[in-house]
C-alpha positions in Angstrom: 70.1 -69.7 29.5 66.5 -70.1 28.4 64.3 -68.0 26.2 60.6 -68.9 26.0 58.8 -67.1 23.2 55.1 -66.7 23.7 52.1 -65.8 21.6 50.6 -62.6 22.9 46.9 -63.0 23.6 44.8 -60.0 24.6 41.9 -60.9 26.8 38.5 -59.4 26.2 38.2 -56.4 28.6 35.0 -54.7 29.5 36.7 -51.4 29.8 40.2 -51.6 28.2 42.8 -49.0 29.1 43.7 -46.7 26.3 47.3 -45.8 25.9 48.1 -42.5 24.2 50.6 -44.1 21.7 50.2 -45.0 18.1 52.6 -47.9 17.7 53.1 -50.9 20.1 56.1 -50.6 22.4 58.3 -53.5 23.5 58.8 -53.3 27.3 61.3 -55.2 29.3 60.5 -55.9 33.0 62.9 -57.6 35.4 61.6 -60.3 37.8 58.4 -60.5 35.9 57.2 -63.4 38.0 57.4 -61.4 41.3 54.4 -59.8 43.0 55.1 -56.2 42.0 56.4 -56.7 38.5 53.7 -59.3 37.7 50.8 -56.9 38.3 52.5 -54.0 36.6 53.1 -56.2 33.6 49.5 -57.4 33.6 48.1 -53.9 33.6 50.4 -52.8 30.8 49.2 -55.8 28.7 45.6 -54.6 29.2 46.4 -51.3 27.5 45.3 -51.0 23.8 46.5 -48.5 21.2 44.8 -45.1 21.4 45.1 -41.6 20.0 47.7 -39.1 21.0 45.3 -36.2 21.0 42.6 -34.9 23.4 40.5 -37.2 25.6 37.6 -36.9 23.2 39.7 -38.6 20.5 40.8 -41.3 22.9 37.2 -42.1 23.9 36.2 -42.2 20.3 39.1 -44.4 19.4 38.4 -46.8 22.2 35.7 -48.5 20.2 38.1 -49.1 17.3 41.4 -50.0 19.0 42.1 -53.7 19.8 45.8 -54.0 19.3 48.0 -54.3 22.4 49.9 -51.1 23.2 52.7 -52.9 25.0 54.5 -56.2 24.3 56.0 -57.5 27.6 59.3 -59.4 27.9 61.3 -60.0 31.0 63.5 -62.1 33.2 62.1 -64.8 35.6 63.4 -66.6 38.6 61.7 -69.9 37.5 60.6 -71.0 34.0 56.9 -70.5 33.4 54.5 -73.4 33.3 51.8 -71.6 31.2 50.5 -69.2 33.9 52.0 -66.0 32.3 50.3 -65.9 28.9 50.5 -62.1 28.9 54.3 -62.3 28.5 55.6 -62.4 24.9 59.1 -63.7 25.9 60.6 -64.6 29.2 64.3 -65.1 29.9 65.9 -67.4 32.4 69.6 -67.3 33.5 70.8 -65.0 30.7 74.5 -63.8 30.6 75.1 -60.1 30.7 76.0 -60.1 27.0 72.8 -61.9 26.1 70.7 -59.7 28.4 72.1 -56.5 26.8 71.1 -57.8 23.4 67.6 -58.3 24.7 67.5 -54.8 26.2 68.7 -53.2 23.0 65.6 -54.6 21.2 63.2 -52.9 23.7 61.7 -49.4 23.6 61.3 -49.3 27.4 63.4 -50.9 30.1 61.8 -51.2 33.5 63.8 -52.3 36.5 61.8 -52.9 39.6 63.9 -53.1 42.8 61.2 -52.1 45.2 61.0 -55.8 46.4 64.4 -57.0 45.2 67.1 -54.7 46.4 69.8 -57.2 45.4 68.9 -56.4 41.7 70.1 -52.8 42.1 73.6 -53.8 40.9 72.1 -55.3 37.7 69.9 -52.2 37.2 73.0 -49.9 37.4 74.9 -52.1 35.0 71.9 -52.1 32.6 71.6 -48.3 32.5 75.3 -47.9 32.0 75.6 -50.5 29.3 72.7 -49.0 27.4 74.2 -45.5 27.7 77.4 -46.8 26.2 75.5 -48.3 23.3 73.5 -45.1 22.5 75.0 -44.7 19.1 73.6 -48.1 18.1 70.1 -47.3 19.2 67.5 -47.7 16.5 65.2 -45.2 18.2 64.6 -43.4 21.5 64.6 -45.6 24.7 63.2 -45.1 28.1 64.7 -46.5 31.3 62.5 -46.5 34.5 63.8 -47.6 37.9 61.1 -48.4 40.5 62.6 -48.0 43.9 61.1 -47.4 47.4 60.4 -44.2 49.4 63.2 -45.4 51.7 65.8 -44.6 49.1 66.6 -41.2 47.6 68.1 -40.6 44.2 70.7 -37.8 44.0 72.0 -38.7 40.5 72.0 -36.4 37.5 70.9 -37.5 34.0 73.5 -39.8 32.4 73.5 -37.8 29.2 72.1 -34.3 28.3 70.6 -35.8 25.1 67.4 -37.2 26.8 65.5 -37.2 23.6 67.4 -40.5 22.8 67.8 -42.0 26.2 65.6 -40.9 29.1 65.9 -42.2 32.6 63.4 -42.0 35.5 63.4 -43.0 39.1 60.0 -43.8 40.7 60.0 -43.9 44.5 57.1 -46.2 45.3 55.2 -46.4 48.5 54.5 -49.7 50.1 52.5 -51.7 47.6 49.2 -53.3 48.5 46.3 -55.0 46.7 45.7 -58.0 44.5 46.3 -60.6 47.1 48.8 -58.6 49.2 52.5 -59.0 49.8 54.0 -56.9 52.7 50.6 -56.8 54.5 49.6 -60.4 53.8 50.5 -61.4 57.3 47.7 -59.2 58.7 45.2 -60.2 56.1 45.8 -63.9 56.6 45.7 -63.9 60.4 42.5 -61.8 60.3 40.9 -64.1 57.7 41.8 -67.3 59.6 40.4 -65.9 62.9 42.7 -68.1 65.0 44.1 -65.1 66.8 41.6 -63.1 68.8 43.9 -60.0 68.6 46.1 -59.1 65.6 49.6 -58.0 66.6 51.1 -54.6 65.8 54.8 -54.4 66.3 55.8 -51.0 67.8 53.4 -48.2 68.8 51.7 -48.1 65.4 51.9 -44.3 65.2 54.2 -44.2 62.2 52.8 -43.0 58.9 53.4 -45.3 56.0 53.5 -44.0 52.4 51.5 -46.5 50.3 50.1 -47.1 46.8 47.9 -49.7 45.3 49.8 -51.9 42.8 47.4 -51.1 40.0 47.9 -47.4 40.7 51.7 -47.8 40.5 51.2 -49.6 37.2 49.1 -46.7 36.0 51.9 -44.3 37.0 54.4 -46.4 34.9 52.0 -46.3 32.0 51.8 -42.5 32.2 55.5 -42.1 32.4 55.9 -44.1 29.2 53.3 -42.2 27.4 54.0 -38.6 28.6 57.6 -38.7 29.7 57.3 -35.8 32.1 60.2 -33.4 32.8 60.8 -34.3 36.4 63.0 -37.4 36.4 62.5 -38.3 40.1 58.8 -39.1 40.9 57.2 -40.0 44.2 54.4 -42.6 43.6 52.2 -42.6 46.7 48.4 -42.3 47.2 46.7 -39.5 49.0 46.5 -41.3 52.3 48.6 -40.6 55.4 47.5 -43.7 57.4 49.3 -44.9 60.4 50.3 -48.6 60.8 47.7 -48.9 63.6 44.9 -47.5 61.3 45.9 -50.0 58.6 46.0 -53.1 60.8 42.8 -52.0 62.6 41.0 -51.6 59.2 42.1 -55.0 58.0 41.2 -56.7 61.4 37.8 -55.1 61.4 36.9 -56.0 57.9 38.2 -59.6 58.1 38.3 -60.5 61.8 37.3 -59.4 65.3 38.7 -55.9 64.9 40.8 -56.2 68.0 44.6 -55.5 67.9 47.4 -55.7 70.4 50.7 -53.9 70.4 54.0 -55.8 70.8 57.6 -54.8 71.0 59.3 -54.4 67.6 61.8 -57.1 68.4 59.1 -59.7 68.3 58.5 -59.0 64.6 61.8 -60.7 63.9 60.4 -63.9 65.3 57.6 -64.0 62.7 58.6 -66.3 59.9 56.4 -64.5 57.4 58.4 -61.3 57.7 61.7 -60.5 56.0 64.0 -57.9 57.5 63.3 -55.6 54.6 59.5 -55.9 55.1 59.9 -55.1 58.8 61.9 -52.0 58.0 59.3 -50.9 55.5 56.5 -51.3 58.0 58.4 -49.2 60.6 59.1 -46.3 58.2 57.6 -43.0 59.3 57.3 -40.6 56.3 54.6 -38.1 55.3 54.8 -37.7 51.5 52.8 -36.3 48.7 52.9 -37.2 45.0 52.9 -33.6 43.7 54.3 -34.2 40.2 52.2 -37.2 39.6 49.0 -35.4 40.4 49.9 -32.3 38.4 51.6 -33.8 35.3 50.1 -37.3 34.8 46.6 -38.6 34.1 46.6 -41.5 36.6 43.3 -43.5 36.7 43.3 -44.0 40.4 41.8 -47.1 41.9 42.6 -46.3 45.5 43.5 -42.6 45.4 42.9 -42.2 49.2 44.5 -45.3 50.4 43.9 -48.7 51.8 41.8 -47.7 54.8 39.4 -45.6 52.7 39.0 -48.5 50.2 39.3 -51.4 52.6 36.2 -53.2 51.3 37.5 -53.1 47.7 41.0 -54.2 48.8 39.6 -57.1 50.9 37.4 -58.3 48.0 40.5 -58.2 45.7 42.4 -60.2 48.3 39.6 -62.8 48.5 39.3 -63.1 44.7 43.0 -63.2 43.9 43.8 -65.9 46.5 40.5 -67.7 45.8 39.5 -67.4 49.5 35.8 -67.7 48.7 33.3 -68.9 51.3 31.3 -72.1 50.8 27.8 -71.8 52.1 25.6 -74.9 52.4 22.2 -75.9 53.9 21.7 -79.5 55.0 18.1 -80.5 55.3 16.1 -83.6 55.8 13.8 -85.6 58.2 14.8 -86.1 61.8 17.4 -88.8 62.5 18.5 -89.0 58.9 22.1 -88.0 59.9 22.2 -84.3 59.0 24.4 -83.3 61.9 26.8 -86.2 61.2 27.3 -85.3 57.5 27.3 -81.5 58.4 30.3 -82.0 60.7 32.1 -84.1 58.1 31.6 -81.4 55.5 32.9 -78.8 58.0 35.9 -80.9 58.7 36.7 -81.4 55.0 36.2 -77.8 53.9 37.1 -76.1 57.3 33.7 -74.4 57.6 31.6 -73.3 60.5 28.9 -75.7 61.7 25.8 -73.5 62.4 22.6 -74.7 64.2 19.8 -72.5 65.4 19.9 -74.0 68.9 23.7 -73.6 69.3 23.6 -70.0 67.9 20.9 -68.9 70.4 22.7 -70.6 73.3 25.9 -68.9 72.3 24.2 -65.5 72.0 22.5 -65.8 75.4 25.9 -66.5 77.0 27.4 -63.5 75.3 24.6 -61.2 76.3 24.8 -62.4 79.9 28.5 -61.6 79.9 27.9 -58.2 78.3 25.2 -57.3 80.9 27.4 -58.5 83.8 30.6 -56.7 82.7 29.0 -53.5 81.4 30.5 -50.4 82.9 28.8 -47.2 83.9 29.6 -45.6 80.5 27.8 -48.4 78.7 24.3 -48.2 80.2 22.6 -47.9 76.8 24.3 -50.9 75.3 23.7 -52.9 78.4 20.0 -52.1 78.3 19.8 -53.2 74.7 21.6 -56.5 75.5 19.3 -57.1 78.5 16.3 -56.5 76.3 17.4 -58.9 73.6 18.4 -61.4 76.3 14.9 -61.3 77.8 13.3 -61.7 74.3 15.4 -64.8 73.5 14.6 -66.4 76.9 10.9 -65.7 76.4 11.0 -67.1 72.9 12.6 -70.3 74.2 10.1 -70.7 76.9 7.1 -70.1 74.7 8.1 -72.9 72.3 6.0 -71.4 69.5 8.3 -72.0 66.6 11.0 -69.7 65.4 10.4 -66.1 66.4 11.8 -62.9 64.8 14.4 -62.4 67.5 15.8 -65.9 66.9 15.9 -65.3 63.2 17.7 -62.0 63.7 20.3 -63.7 65.9 20.8 -66.5 63.3 21.1 -63.9 60.5 23.8 -61.9 62.4 25.7 -65.2 63.0 25.7 -65.9 59.3 26.9 -62.4 58.5 29.8 -62.6 61.0 33.3 -62.4 59.7 34.1 -66.1 60.3 31.1 -67.2 58.2 31.9 -64.6 55.6 35.5 -65.6 55.4 35.4 -69.4 55.4 31.7 -70.2 54.9 29.2 -72.3 56.9 27.0 -75.4 57.0 23.5 -74.4 58.2 22.3 -77.6 59.8 18.5 -78.4 59.7 17.3 -74.9 59.0 15.2 -73.4 57.5 12.3 -75.8 57.8 9.6 -73.8 56.0 9.2 -71.5 53.0 8.5 -68.5 55.3 11.6 -69.1 57.4 13.8 -69.3 54.3 12.3 -66.1 52.9 12.7 -64.3 56.2 16.3 -65.4 56.6 17.6 -65.0 53.1 15.5 -62.3 51.5 14.8 -58.7 52.2 11.7 -56.6 52.2 10.9 -54.7 49.0 11.3 -51.3 50.7 14.9 -52.1 51.9 17.8 -50.5 50.1 20.4 -51.9 47.8 22.8 -52.4 50.7 20.3 -54.9 52.2 20.2 -56.8 48.9 24.0 -57.1 49.1 23.5 -58.3 52.7 21.2 -61.1 51.6 23.6 -62.3 48.9 26.3 -62.7 51.5 24.3 -65.3 53.5 22.3 -67.1 50.8 23.5 -70.7 50.4 25.3 -71.8 47.3 24.4 -75.5 47.8 21.5 -77.2 49.4 21.8 -80.9 50.4 18.6 -82.9 51.0 19.1 -86.2 52.9 16.1 -88.5 52.9 15.3 -92.0 54.0 12.2 -94.3 54.5 10.2 -93.9 57.7 11.1 -97.5 58.7 14.8 -96.8 58.3 14.5 -93.6 60.4 12.6 -95.5 63.1 15.1 -98.3 63.3 18.0 -95.8 63.4 16.3 -93.8 66.2 15.7 -96.9 68.2 19.4 -97.9 68.0 20.7 -94.5 68.9 22.5 -94.2 72.3 20.4 -92.8 75.1 22.6 -89.6 75.2 21.8 -88.7 71.6 18.1 -89.5 72.1 17.9 -87.0 75.0 20.1 -84.4 73.2 18.0 -84.4 70.0 14.6 -85.0 71.7 14.2 -88.3 69.9 11.8 -89.9 72.4 9.4 -92.2 70.3 6.3 -90.2 70.7 8.0 -86.8 70.0 10.0 -88.3 67.2 6.9 -89.5 65.4 5.3 -86.1 65.7 8.4 -84.4 64.3 8.6 -86.9 61.4 4.9 -86.4 60.6 5.3 -82.6 60.7 8.3 -82.8 58.3 6.4 -85.0 55.8 3.4 -82.7 56.0 5.6 -79.6 55.3 7.1 -81.4 52.4 3.7 -81.6 50.7 2.7 -78.0 51.1 2.3 -75.8 48.1 5.2 -73.6 49.2 8.1 -75.7 50.5 11.7 -74.9 51.3 12.6 -76.7 48.1 10.4 -74.4 46.1 12.1 -71.4 47.7 15.6 -72.6 46.7 14.5 -73.5 43.2 13.2 -69.9 42.9 16.6 -68.7 44.0 18.2 -70.8 41.1 19.8 -73.2 43.6 19.4 -76.8 42.5 19.2 -79.0 45.6 21.3 -82.2 45.7 19.1 -85.1 46.8 20.8 -88.0 48.6 18.9 -91.1 49.6 20.1 -92.9 52.7 19.6 -96.6 53.1 20.7 -99.3 55.5 23.7 -100.1 53.3 24.5 -96.4 52.7 25.0 -94.7 56.1 25.5 -90.9 56.2 29.1 -91.2 57.3 30.3 -93.4 54.5 32.9 -92.2 52.0 30.7 -92.7 49.0 28.2 -90.1 50.3 31.0 -87.6 51.0 32.4 -88.2 47.5 29.1 -87.2 46.0 29.1 -84.0 48.0 32.7 -83.2 47.1 31.9 -83.8 43.4 29.1 -81.2 43.7 30.7 -78.6 45.9 34.2 -78.8 44.4 37.6 -78.3 46.0 38.2 -76.3 49.2 38.6 -72.5 48.8 40.9 -71.7 51.7 44.5 -71.6 52.7 46.5 -74.8 52.5 48.4 -75.9 55.5 50.8 -73.4 57.0 54.5 -74.0 57.2 54.1 -75.0 60.8 51.3 -77.4 60.0 53.4 -78.8 57.1 56.3 -79.3 59.5 53.9 -80.9 62.1 52.4 -83.1 59.4 55.9 -84.1 58.2 56.9 -84.9 61.8 53.7 -86.9 62.3 54.3 -88.7 59.1 57.9 -89.5 60.0 56.8 -90.6 63.4 54.2 -92.9 61.9 56.8 -94.2 59.5 59.3 -94.8 62.3 56.6 -96.6 64.4 55.6 -98.7 61.4 59.3 -99.4 60.7 59.9 -100.4 64.4 56.8 -102.6 64.4 58.0 -104.2 61.1 61.5 -104.6 62.5 60.1 -106.1 65.7 57.9 -108.4 63.7 60.8 -109.4 61.5 62.9 -110.0 64.6 60.3 -112.0 66.3 59.8 -114.0 63.1 63.5 -114.5 62.8 63.7 -115.6 66.5 60.7 -118.0 65.9 62.4 -119.4 62.8 65.7 -119.8 64.7 63.9 -121.5 67.6 62.1 -123.8 65.2 65.4 -124.5 63.5 67.0 -125.3 66.8 64.1 -127.6 67.7 64.4 -129.3 64.4 68.2 -129.7 64.8 67.7 -131.0 68.4 65.2 -133.6 67.2 67.6 -134.6 64.4 70.4 -134.9 67.0 68.3 -136.9 69.4 67.2 -139.1 66.5 70.8 -139.6 65.4 71.9 -140.4 68.9 69.2 -143.1 69.2 70.3 -144.5 65.9 74.0 -144.6 67.0 73.0 -146.2 70.3 70.9 -148.8 68.5 73.8 -149.5 66.1 76.2 -149.9 69.0 73.9 -152.3 70.8 73.5 -154.3 67.6 77.3 -154.4 67.2 77.8 -155.4 70.9 75.1 -158.1 70.5 76.9 -159.5 67.4 80.3 -159.5 69.1 78.9 -161.2 72.3 77.5 -164.3 70.4 80.8 -166.3 70.2 81.8 -165.5 73.8 78.4 -166.7 75.0 78.7 -169.9 73.0 82.1 -170.6 74.4 81.0 -170.0 78.0 77.9 -172.1 77.6 79.9 -175.0 76.1 83.1 -175.0 78.2 82.8 -172.9 81.3 79.2 -173.0 82.5 79.0 -176.8 82.9 82.1 -177.1 85.1 81.1 -174.0 87.1 77.6 -175.6 87.6 79.1 -178.8 88.9 81.5 -177.1 91.3 78.8 -175.0 92.7 76.6 -178.1 93.1 79.4 -179.8 95.0 80.0 -176.8 97.1 76.3 -176.7 98.1 76.4 -180.3 99.0 79.6 -180.2 101.1 79.3 -176.8 102.7 83.0 -176.3 103.0 84.4 -173.6 105.2 86.4 -172.1 102.3 84.5 -172.6 99.1 87.4 -171.3 97.0 90.0 -173.7 98.4 87.4 -176.4 98.1 86.7 -175.8 94.5 90.4 -175.3 93.4 91.6 -178.8 93.9 88.4 -180.2 92.4 88.8 -177.9 89.4 92.4 -179.0 89.0 91.3 -182.6 89.2 88.7 -182.0 86.8 
């Protein structure tokens, strides 16, 4: 059991919600750290005490009310680490007895089972336990159960005395907004852009009852304040969108806009979906929130649904999940290393590398394909594509700088969904003040929508790489021939481009001046022979300026692949180490054997020498005896034998030896 008391802090709200109550109410919410309960709790915490009278009194009282209308407590699945400051108390692993004690201290008990059906049993126990303790109530209590439109309540009030204990069931449509939950799969895949077509499971013709999470919270707030007579309320917005319309809207706003239909069975192969979520997205119900519209004063955020408010919902999704694009310009003289550092930035932040040359080439290829594949029903669009294609080809052949058609193509590229989602690095453009103004600004007679258009492609960061002319010349000379041809770095042409860049840098109106006027402070990075553009020190300076990436972390599959790669690397390193240790052990054993062999040979030599010395010492007396007693007689006998030449030397010598 864990109870974490908190100091309630009310943030400064531009337009605080006014609750029609005079005294703060203590509200219990189960699973307060889940998607649905979290945002309902946050909205209730934003409410301030207001008048109980007409709207005029509420508006007047808004300027004077600052106390929170609701104090939130609730259960959590994991202890908080400081990210739920709006919660007064949170409870972790309470027993039923302890939980009942907490519920008795609250004015409102809110059980949300729209995402956690397994908590239905606890909700039923809670309402029964409170009903049994009615005689011990210090004041009226309100019990609200948030269910789904897939369940229908047929129960009667637990007690006729509803003045003391009132119970409500709110059948909520599928909840969306604030980063998404059920529909997050479609938002994420569209934002990533890795799939050309977003999948719909089934025919997509089913109508899904829905409600924005903030609108559901507003419904709960109204029930607490007004306590309407109907005790079963359907909470859905005014839309009757089909699943196909919903996915199509998300895919168009965030991705390519293309969808494909797949069998329902394939949805169960998607790891991001639970069985409950799949069932929710396959529901086919046309519903209307009659009581809510007639009896409650709901401040609708998305009254007419997700499709009608797709831009607002997508912006919420980006802001809540911090999926904000990073837009950079990398400028500098030729051969300073702009493309090298641009690619490194794109790799680190997962951005799109944009150059004018590549964008025009890509657009020409797309226009050729569009003209070639145009059917008889698309003659007008094919003619427009052919006209733009001809203009781009003529502009490329004229070689008279950057023309309006080329700027338009580049602007469309920067406004494409991939660049709006992740961001981009615009490499070596714009080169002049006029080009920057034409690309990033709008004419005075354009509307407000065009101003919004400009903000979406204006860079947040501008990086200026610079180096001395001698360094640039040396670098150009040492470049591979392939890069020289690719970037037109032939010596004569390179010198002209460098001179043109230096001349433009001294004009009264430079690209730098434009960005300064736009309140964008450029980051100047000097490149020297000891500080190449691909070095880690340079990237560290850029990361310190730009900050951390603003995109999704690795997916579960990427995490698994990275873990497998890490394990494989560890296994290879371990095998290499074991092999090295084994080879070292074998070398040591071989060296030890050689040393032992040498010692054995040496010991054998010593033994042999000792034996020879011993034999030599033992042979001295025998030699002396032979020399003194045997050798003279033998010599005499042999001499006589040589003189006489007997037929049998042995018989000849024996008698002589006996005589001797």
